[in-house]
N, C-alpha and C positions, 0 to 999 in steps of 0.2 A: 638295465639300461635300454632305453628304446629311442633311438635316433633315426630310425628308418633304414638301418642297414642290418641285414641278417647277422646274427651273432658270429657264426663261423666265418663269414666274409669279413666282418669287422676285425676279428682276431687275426685273420690272415693278412689283412692290410697292416695292422699294427706290427705283426711279426716281420713283414717285409720292410716296414719303416725302421724297425730296430736294426736291420742290416745296413740301411742307408745311414742311420745315426752313427753306427760303429765306423763305417767307412769315412764319414764326414769328420768325426772326431779324430780318427787316426791320421787322416790327411791333414787336418788342421795342425795336429801336433808335429807332424813331419815338416810342414811348411814353416811353422814357428821355429823349429830347431834349425832349419836352413837359414832363416832370417838371422838368427844369432851367430851362425858359424860360417857363413859364406865368406870366401876370400877370392882374390884374383882381380883381373882387369875389369870385370863386370860388377864389382862389389856394390857400388852405389845404386846402380839400376836394379840389381837383383834384390838387394837389401830392402829397398822401397817397394818393389813389386811383391816380394814375399809378404811384407807387412800388410799390403792391401788385400792380398789373398787370404791370409790367416784371419784378418779382421772380419772379412765377409763370412768366412766359414764359422767363426765363433758365433755370429748371429744365427747362422743356419742351424747350428747344433741345437740351440734353444728352440727354434721353430719346429724342427723335426721332433724333438723330445716332447714338446707341448702338444703336437698333433697326436702322438702315441697316447698321451694321457687323455686327450679329448675323445679318443676311441675307447677309453675305459681300461687301458692296459698300463702296466708300469714300464717306464723307459729304462733300458739298461744304463748304468751310470758309473761303472768302474772299469779299470784296466783289464781285469780278467774277463768280464763280459764282452768288452769291446774286442779283445784279442780273439775270442771264440767266434765272434760274428763278422769281423772285418774281412775284406778281400784285399786290403792294402798291404803290401809287403813292408816289413820293418827293416830299417837299415842296420848294418853292422859298421860302427865307426862313423867318421865324417867324410862324405864323398867330396871330390873336387866339384867346382861350380857346374861344369857341364854335366856331370853325373847327377847332381842335384836336380837340374832342369829336366833331364831325361827321367829320373825317378818320379818327379812330379807329374810329367806327362803320363807316365804309366799309372800313377795313382789316380789322376783325374779320369783317365780312360776306364780304369776298374770301377770307379764310382759311377761313371756314366752307365756301364753295363749293369750294375746293381740297380740303378734307378730305372733303366729301361725294362728290366724284369718286373718292376712294380707297377708299371703303367696299366697293363691288362688286369692285374689284381684289383687295383683301385677302380678301374672302369667297370669291371664285372660286379663289384660291390655297390656300384652307384655312389661311390665316395668321391664326389667332385672336389671336396676340399683337399683330400690327399692327392688326387690327380693334379690339381692346380699347383700344389706345393712341389710335387715331383717334376712337373713341367718346368717350373721356375729353376729348380736345381739342375735339371738337364741343360737348360740354356746357359746358365752361368758356368758350369763345368766344361761344356763343349767349347765355349768361347775362351775360357782360361787355358784349356789344353791346346787350342789353336795358337794362342799367343805364346805359350811356352815352346811349342814346336817351332815357331818362327825364329826363336833364338838359336835353334840348332841347325837351321838351314844354311 
């Protein structure tokens, strides 16, 4: 494969994107679970907000996985692989709505940290496509975390 990115740097970028994919998928699944199971006075607002969030992340999962493939590597694609790669904490049981929101803030912030670690890897590789994708993910997750934090203020 010769796309103008050194092989070791290309593999490093794909490895980092695999962590981003695992975080995105795990946070997607958590958000979808909350959409199904939220209760309380904020039900309607949160139910719809969570749907918007998981729908956006579902598209992102595909974009990140396809970027890994464009770099010539296989994307992780099962629960065992995602569990080994993710930094998102998995819940025990079904939290109350405020804890759901707090857990999602924590999840988005963890994903942001994962993405931020990838920026210099993509830049050093000269991988503008991955850098742009990571930048897009950062903007979306930073905004989502802010919006969720605002519900707890």
